[in-house]
N, C-alpha and C positions, 0 to 999 in steps of 0.2 A: 654586493658591489663588486666588480671585477677590477683586478689589478694587472697591469702589464709593465714590462721593462723595456724602455725605448733606448736605442743607441742611434748615433749617426750613421748613415749609410757608409758601409765599408770598414766600420770599426767595431771593436767590442770592449771599449774602455769608457769610463766616465758615463755609465748608463744612468738613467733616471726612471724611478718607479712612480707611476701616475695611476690615478683612478680613471676608469673608463665611464663616461656618462654623456648623455645627449646624443649629438650626431657626430659623424666621421669629421666634420668640419671643426666641432668643438675639440675633439681630441688633436687635430692637427694644430689648433691655436695653442693648446697646452704644450705640445711638443715644441712649438716655436719659442715659447717662453722658457721652457726648461732647458733645451739644448742650444739657444741662442742663434738659431738658423731660421730660415724661412720655409717651413715645412709644406710640401705639397702633396706628397705621396707616402704610402705606408707599404712595406714588404714584410713578409713573414721570413722565417729562418732559411726557407728554400728559394727564396726570390719571387714568391707569388705576390702579385699586386692585390692590395686589399682595398676594395671599392664599397664595402658595406660593413658598418660597425657591428652587425649582428654576427659577422665571421669570426670575431676576436673573441678568444677563450680566456678564462682566468689564468694569470701567470704566463701568459704568452710572451715571446722575445720578439720585438718588432724593430724594424730598421726604417728610419726616417730620411726621406730623400727630398732635396730641393728641386726635383724634376729629372734629374740624371738617373739613368738605369741602375738596376741593382748590382752591387759589388760585394762579393763574398768576403765576409771579414777575415775569414781563415786564409784566404789566397792573399789577401792584403798584408797580413801580418808577416807570412813568409817572405813577400817582397820586400817589406819594411826591414825585415831582419837582415836580408841579404845585403840591402843597401847601407844600413847603419852599423852593421856588425855588433859592437859591444852595447848598443843602445836598446837593451832588453829591459823587461819588467824587473828582473832580479838584479841587485846590485850590492855591493860590499862597502861598508863604511868602516874607516880607520879612526877610531875615537881615542885619542891619547894613547895610541899604540895598541889598542885592543880592537879586535875585528868584529863587526855586527853584520850579519846577512839579513837582508830584508828585501821588500819589493818597493818599487816606485810608488805604487798605489797606496801602500801603507802610509808612507810618508806624506802623501798629497791629500788622500780622501778625507781623513778624520778632521783634520784642522787645515783647510784649504787656504786660510789666511796667514799661517804661520811661515817662519823663516824657512824651515825645512821644506814646506811645500813649494815656496818659491824658488828654492835652490834646485829642487829636483823635478819640477812640473815638466820642464823641457831640457833637453841635453845641452849642457855647457853655457846655459843662459848666464850663470853667474861665474863662469870660468873656473869651475871646481877643480882644484889640484888633486891628482891621482899618484899613489905610490907606484913602485915599480910593477906591482901585481894588479894594478888597475882599480884599487880600492880607494874611495874618495876620503881624503884627508880632512879632519875637522879637529881642531886643537881644543878639545873640552874634556872633562873628567868622564871616564867611562863607567865609573861606580854610579854617578848621578844620572848618566845618559840612559842607562838600562831600563829604569822605570818608565822613563818618558817613551822609550821604544814599545815598551809593553802596553803603555796606555793607548798609542796610537794603533797598536794591532787590534785591541778589543774594547778600548773605551773605559778600561777599569784601573784603578790605582793599585799597583802591586809592588811592595818594596823588597820584599825578599822571597825566597823559594818557598812556595806552598802557603803563603799568606797573602790574601786578598781582603783587606779590611772593610771593603765594601761589597764586592762581588758575591761572596759566599752568603752573606746576609740577604742580598737583593735576590739571589736565586730562591731562597726560601720564602721570601716576601711575595714573590710572583704567585705562589700557590695560594696565598690568602690576601686578596687585594684590599688591604686597609692601611691607613697611613701609620707608619712606624710599627708594623705588626711584629711583635717579639716572640712569636710562637715558633721557636726554632726546632727543626726536626732532630730526631736522635743522630742522624748522619752528621749534622753540623755540630752537635754538642760533642761527637766523638773525634772531631777533627783535631789533629795535633798541630797547632801552628806556633811559630815562634813569636816573641814579643816584637812589636814594631820598633826598629833601630831609631830611637829619637833623633840622634845625631845626624841621620841622613837627611831628614825632612827639609832643613833649611837649604841645603845644597841642591837637592832635587827642585825645590822651589825656585831657587836663583836660575837653574838651567831652563825650567819652563818658561820663566820670564824672558831669558835670553832668546829662546827659540820662538817666543810669541804665542806659546800655547796657554791662552787665557782660562779655558775651562779647568785644565789640570791645575793651573796656578790657584784657582778658587778653592778647589777641593784640598790642595796642600795647606792653604791658609787655615782652613777649618781644622785639619788633623794636627797642625801645630799647636793651634788654641787649645785643643782637648789635652794634648800631651803634657802641656805645662804643669798641670795638677793631677796626672794620672799615674803617678809612680806606684800607687797602691792598688790599681785596678788590675783585674785579671782581663784576658782577651775579650771575653764575653761582654764585660761591663764597658771595656774601651769601644766595641762595636756599637753598642747601644747608644752611648753619648755621641760618637762620631756620627751615626746616621741620624740622630735626632737633630744635631746641628745643621747637617745637610738640608734636611726637610725645612728648617727655618729660612735657610738662604735659597730656598726654592729650587733645590737640586732633586727633589722628588718629583715624579710624574704629576703634571699640573692638573690632570683630571681627577686625582684622588683627593677629595676634600672631606673624607669621612671623619667623625669626631675621634679624638684619641681616648682610648678607654681608661678605666681605672687601673687594670693590671699594667697596661703600657706605662702610665705616669708614675705609678709607685716603683716600678722596676728603675725608671729614670731617677727618681728621688733617691733610692738606695745607692745608686752608682755615682751620686754626686756629693762632693764634699760639702759640709754644712757651712763652710767659709766661702764656698764659690757663689758668685751671683747667679741666680737663676732667673733667665729671661724667658717669658712665655708670651710675649707681645703677639697679638693678632691669632693666636692658636686657637682651634676649634675644640672646645669642650662641651659642646651642646649636649644636654642630657646625661652627661656623665656623673657618676656617683663618685664624689670626692669627700663624702662625709668622714668627719673624726680624723682627717689628715692634718699633719703639721706642714701648713703652707705659709709660715712666717716670711716676711720680707721678699716673697716671690713678685715678680713684676708681671701682672696679668693685663697690663695696658692694652686696650682695644682688643682684648680677647673675647671669644664668643662663649658665654657662660650661660646662655638662656636655658631655663628648665634643669639646670645643673643641681645636684643634691650636694649642698655644703653645709648640712646641718652638723653643728657641734665641731666644725673644723676650727683650726686656730689660723686666722688670717691677720695677726698681729702685725701691723706695719706693712702690710702689703700694698701694691699699687693696683687699684682697679679703675683707674682713670679712663673714662670713656669705654669702659667695658660693658657688653651687653649682659645683664643680670635678669632679663625680663622673665617672669615666671619661676625664678629660681628659689630654692628652699634653703634659707640661711638660719633656721631656727636654732637658737642657743649658741650661735657662732661668736668667737672672740674677734672683735673688730677693733681692737685697741689701736689708736694711731693710724688707722686705714686711710688711704687717699682714694676717694670715689668721685672725684671731680667730674661733672658732666656725664656720669655714667647713666645707663638706662636699666632702672630696676622696676619697671612698671609691672604691677601685679605680683611682685615677689613677697615671701614670707619671711619677716625678720623678727619673729616673736622671741623675746627673752635674750636678745643680743646684748652684749657688753662693749660699749664704745668707750667707756671711762677708763683712761690710763692713769694709775696712781702716780706715775712720774709727772704727769702735767701735759703729756703729748696729746693733742686733740684731734679727733677724727674729722676729716674735711670731706663733706658731701656738697660742696658749693655748686649750684647749678645741676644737681642730680634730678633725674626724672624718677619720681617716687610715687606716681599716680597709683592709687589703690593698694599700696603696700600695708601689710599688716605688721606693725612694730610693737604691738602691745607688750607692755612690761619690760621694755628695754632700758638699760642704763645708758643715758645719753648726755651726761654732765659735759657742759662746755662745747658741745658738738657744734660744728659750723655747717648749717643748712641754709645759707644766704641764697637767696633767689632760687631756691630748689622749689620744685612742684610736688606738692603733697596733696593734691586735690583727692577727696574721697578716701584718704588714708586713714588707718586706725592707729591712734597712738594712746590708747587708753593706759592710764596707770604708768606712764613712762616718766623717768626722771630726766627733766629737760633743764635743770638748774644751770643758769648761766650760758644757755645755748644762744647761738645767733641765728634768728629766724627772720632777719631784716629783709624785706623784699620777697618773702616766701609766699607762695600760693597755698593758703590753708582752706580753700573753699571746701565747705562740707566735710572738714577733717574732724575726727573724734578725738578730742583732747581731754575727755572727762577723766577726773582723778590723776591728771598729770601735776608734777611740780614744775611750775614755770617761775619760781623765784629768780629775779635777777636776769631773766630771759629777755633778749631784744627782739620785739616783734614790730619795730618801726617800719611802717610801709608795707606791712604783710596784708595779704588779702584774707580776712577772716569771715567772709560771707558764708552763713550757714554752719559755721563751726561750732562744735559743742564744747562748752567749758564747764560742764557740771562736775560737782564734787571735786572742786580743786582743793588741793593741800594748802595752797597759800593764795591769798586773794591777788588778782592781777591789777597791778597799779596802772594808772592811765598813762604815766610817763613811759611805760614799756611799750606802748603801742602807738604813740602819738609821734609824729615827725619832730 
């Protein structure tokens, strides 16, 4: 696929990069939409008229005309410079007494809807005041404005000299295109960076909001959230958490949906305080080995844990509501007080799991899809399986004392050897269910409405 850069005839600013496909008419239609003109002809840099799309090469610079003859953009810029004098691309800002030199395109291109873009997209539209040296006066804090200008220059949040809390990490990440890849090169490990000045962040955030730079404001809100509990973290740990949270807020490239690896997640766990709330809603752990990890109190709501290895992990009081656990291995897992409402665990293995909490907190699997699960030998005293689906499931030798199985689909379920004393099976579907070798007789009152 070829790409070209399009400019309006006679200019070399505000160009648009587009893909070349179809016919010449298709390209002219795209040019009309991108540049806001009625495109009728294309010229190359030397003024040659292009009448066949086959003549266009990759990375060509083309000039779009509405029917007027070709105008050399270099000649036009010289004329404009002579007519308007100081109205050049370079300009100087006087921010609270401190001078910043930048280009008009820097202030306009990155955030075209921001206040700065509207102030400087055209000359004197806002009646900008200038000092005696021609610098534009803006009454704001220079300390907080500098990170904003750096962001407009290259799209990365830089707070102090030599420290880019996202850029250096992302430079390494591009080499290995996986979500939250934490394999940092030796060069990055050897970088000497200073701690992020936490006191500056709220001020920079306020400036970003004042100038209407929304994307930067979102990044700063994440950084502030991290720094509240990061006083004991080194720079590497800070970068890990900051980048992880950005990914949750969809700041990572949308095309990268690869699962989070065990190494990545363990690094994040080690860098997080045990008192901090760990939210992993909607994250992709498909096929990841998380066995024998301490995952207590973590929020995995709506996360993808399909085919995940969670054997002998501690998921006490974790939230797995609406999570996808299909085909997962949870053998020997501690599931005391777990919340698994409406989760999908079809075909999962939960042999020898412990759902029984001595403190009386009951596991809740109401409405869960447990078709074909193997829960043999699990401790499930008082568990809530109301209206859950356990069709073709294996529950041999399970302790289901006092369990709530009202409205549960137990069709063809193997309950042989189970202890169902005081269990509530009212309204449940027990067609084809196996009740052999029961530890205690099943009373009629337990299954009749």
